[in-house]
C-alpha positions as CSV (number, residue, x, y, z in Angstrom):
1,X,-11.1,4.8,-20.7
2,X,-8.5,1.7,-20.7
3,X,-6.7,1.5,-17.6
4,X,-3.5,1.3,-19.3
5,X,-3.9,4.6,-20.4
6,X,-3.7,6.0,-16.6
7,X,-0.3,5.7,-16.4
8,X,3.3,4.2,-17.7
9,X,4.9,1.3,-16.3
10,X,7.6,3.7,-15.4
11,X,5.4,5.9,-13.5
12,X,4.0,3.0,-11.5
13,X,7.7,2.0,-10.8
14,X,8.7,5.4,-9.7
15,X,5.9,5.5,-7.8
16,X,6.1,2.3,-5.8
17,X,10.4,2.6,-5.2
18,X,10.1,6.4,-3.9
19,X,7.0,5.4,-1.8
20,X,8.8,2.3,-0.2
21,X,12.4,4.6,-0.1
22,X,10.0,6.8,2.5
23,X,8.7,4.0,3.9
24,X,12.2,2.5,4.6
25,X,13.0,5.6,6.4
26,X,10.3,6.5,8.8
27,X,10.6,6.4,12.1
28,X,7.3,4.1,12.3
29,X,7.0,2.2,9.4
30,X,10.9,1.6,8.8
31,X,11.3,-0.8,11.7
32,X,8.5,-3.1,10.9
33,X,9.3,-3.7,7.1
34,X,12.7,-3.8,8.3
35,X,11.7,-6.8,10.2
36,X,9.8,-8.6,7.8
37,X,11.4,-7.7,4.1
38,X,14.2,-10.1,3.6
39,X,14.7,-9.1,0.1
40,X,13.6,-5.6,-0.6
41,X,14.6,-6.0,-4.7
42,X,12.1,-9.2,-5.0
43,X,9.6,-7.1,-2.4
44,X,9.8,-4.2,-4.9
45,X,9.3,-6.3,-7.9
46,X,6.3,-7.8,-6.1
47,X,4.7,-4.2,-5.5
48,X,5.4,-2.8,-8.9
49,X,3.3,-5.8,-10.3
50,X,0.7,-5.6,-7.5
51,X,0.2,-1.5,-8.1
52,X,0.7,-2.3,-11.9
53,X,-2.6,-4.6,-11.4
54,X,-4.5,-2.0,-9.8
55,X,-3.5,1.5,-11.8
56,X,-3.1,-0.3,-15.0
57,X,-5.2,-3.3,-15.2
58,X,-2.0,-6.0,-15.6
59,X,-2.4,-9.4,-14.4
60,X,1.2,-9.9,-13.2
61,X,0.8,-10.0,-9.5
62,X,-0.2,-13.4,-8.4
63,X,-0.5,-13.3,-4.5
64,X,-2.9,-13.0,-1.1
65,X,-1.4,-10.0,0.6
66,X,-4.0,-9.8,3.4
67,X,-2.5,-12.9,5.4
68,X,0.4,-11.8,5.2
69,X,-0.2,-8.4,6.9
70,X,-2.9,-10.3,9.6
71,X,0.7,-12.3,10.6
72,X,2.4,-9.5,11.7
73,X,1.9,-8.6,15.3
74,X,1.2,-5.0,17.0
75,X,-0.4,-3.4,14.4
76,X,-2.5,-0.5,14.7
77,X,-4.5,2.1,12.9
78,X,-2.1,4.9,13.9
79,X,0.7,2.5,11.3
80,X,-2.0,2.2,8.3
81,X,-3.0,6.2,9.0
82,X,0.9,6.5,8.8
83,X,1.0,4.6,5.7
84,X,-1.4,6.2,3.6
85,X,-0.2,9.6,5.0
86,X,3.2,8.5,3.3
87,X,1.5,7.4,0.0
88,X,-0.5,10.8,0.1
89,X,2.7,12.9,0.4
90,X,4.2,10.6,-2.4
91,X,1.6,10.8,-4.7
92,X,1.4,15.1,-4.5
93,X,4.7,14.8,-6.2
94,X,3.2,13.0,-9.3
95,X,2.7,14.8,-12.3
96,X,-0.4,12.5,-13.3
97,X,-3.3,13.8,-11.8
98,X,-5.3,11.2,-13.2
99,X,-2.7,8.0,-11.9
100,X,-2.4,10.7,-8.6
101,X,-6.0,10.3,-7.9
102,X,-6.6,6.7,-8.5
103,X,-3.4,5.8,-6.7
104,X,-5.0,7.9,-3.6
105,X,-8.6,6.4,-3.8
106,X,-6.8,2.9,-4.1
107,X,-4.5,3.3,-1.1
108,X,-7.5,4.3,0.8
109,X,-9.3,1.1,-0.2
110,X,-6.6,-1.0,0.6
111,X,-5.2,0.3,4.2
112,X,-9.3,0.1,5.3
113,X,-9.5,-2.9,4.2
114,X,-6.6,-4.2,5.5
115,X,-7.5,-3.1,8.8
116,X,-10.6,-4.4,8.8
117,X,-9.1,-7.9,8.3
118,X,-6.7,-7.4,10.9
119,X,-9.1,-6.2,13.5
120,X,-11.2,-9.4,12.6
121,X,-8.2,-11.6,12.7
122,X,-7.8,-10.6,16.5
123,X,-11.1,-10.4,17.3
124,X,-13.8,-12.0,15.6
125,X,-16.6,-10.9,17.8
126,X,-16.2,-7.3,17.7
127,X,-17.3,-5.0,15.0
128,X,-14.1,-3.6,13.5
129,X,-13.7,0.5,13.4
130,X,-12.5,2.3,10.5
131,X,-9.4,4.4,10.0
132,X,-9.9,7.9,10.8
133,X,-9.9,10.3,7.9
134,X,-6.6,11.5,7.3
């Protein structure tokens, strides 16, 4: 199956905007995002490009999200798990099962990768721990 068949751009945009609306209102994640995102319109456009690349195979996204996340102070596994839980709650409302399954699988991989990278950046001598199953 061609990855562009998984979902439409409108579905990607809807997912990203709905999810980050929830993140912005979340008691744990909202304050972190509000401190570090100055222009939400620009940030959302970049996130749509990111998820479009992942879900549809488009080539619009350019950038390196890992260094930006590693630079954030005070992150922990609970925050990554909360991000994943909100993402999963958001995808459960999707009518497109194929998109939901792929988005959830990729979100788990991304969260784990960022959590590993974050831990290694703080303590390169220590073996990073996994995110607990949520």
